N, C-alpha and C positions, 0 to 999 in steps of 0.2 A: 351769240356768246363769244365767238371768235373775234368779232369786231370789238367787242367790249374789252377783251383782254389786250388788244392792240391799242385801244384808247388809254387804258391804264398804263400800259409801258410807255406810251408816248408822254403821258402826264408825268410819269416818274422821271423820264429823261429830261424834261424840261425843268422840274424842280432841281434835280442833280446839277443841271448846267447853271442854274441860277445860284446855287450854293457854291459852286466851284469857281466860276468865272467872276473876276473882280468887276465892280461896278465902275464905269468910266467916271473919272474925277473923285473917286472915293479914296480917301487916305487911310491906310491900315491903322488899326489901333495902336496907340503908343507913338505915333508919328504925327507931327503938326505940319502944317503947310510951311512954316518958317524952317523946321528941320529939313524938309524936302528941298527948299531953296538953298539952304546952307550946304547941303551934300552936293547940289549941282555946281554951286560956286566952287566948292573945294575940288571938285573933279576937274573943272576948267583950269584952276591954279596948278594942280598936279600935271595936267596935260601940257601946260606951258613950260613948267619946270623940266619935264622930260625932254623937250625939244629945244632947250636952251644951249647956248654956247657957254664954255667955261668962263668964269669971270677973269678980269685982267689979272688979279692977284694969282690965280692958278696958272695963268699963261706965264707970268713973270717968274714964278717959282719952279718952272718946268714940270708942273704936275702932269703925270700921265696915268690915264685910267688902267685899271687891272684887266688882264685877259683872263679867260678861263683856261684850265688845263687842256691841252691838245688843240688850242685855238691858235690861229696865225699871230705872230707877234713880229716886233722889229727890234733889232739891236741898236744900241746907241753908237756903235763904232761903224764907220764906213756908210755906205749908202743904205738907206732905209728901204726895205722891200716889204710890202704887205701892210697890214694894220699896225699903227703905232699905239702900242700898249705894253705895259710891264707885266711879267709873269708874277703869279702869286707866290708867296713865301713857300719855299721848298721846292720850287720849280725854277728852271732857267730857259731862256730862249735858245734853242738849238741852232747853231750857225749853219748846219747842213740843210735842215728842213724848215727853218724859221717858224717853229711851233713850240710852244711851252711844254717842257718835258722834265 
């Protein structure tokens, strides 16, 4: 009788695992293969855009990315020390500690 209970427990575990684990190559309901491929392509494009250099227009117009508050910044006067970015509105780059404050 004890072995029979163990067999039932084993069978129950197998059924639960089959219900919980996804089947390889199985596409979730509401998703087609085309949607999956499109998501993959969009992720590649976003990855490439995240690692790109600023366009020539941004360089020509002296566009500078924004710093976060308390992040190292650089001033436009004199030698630039640290990361070159501009502080967000309401903060300024401190000349003593070179951080947005």
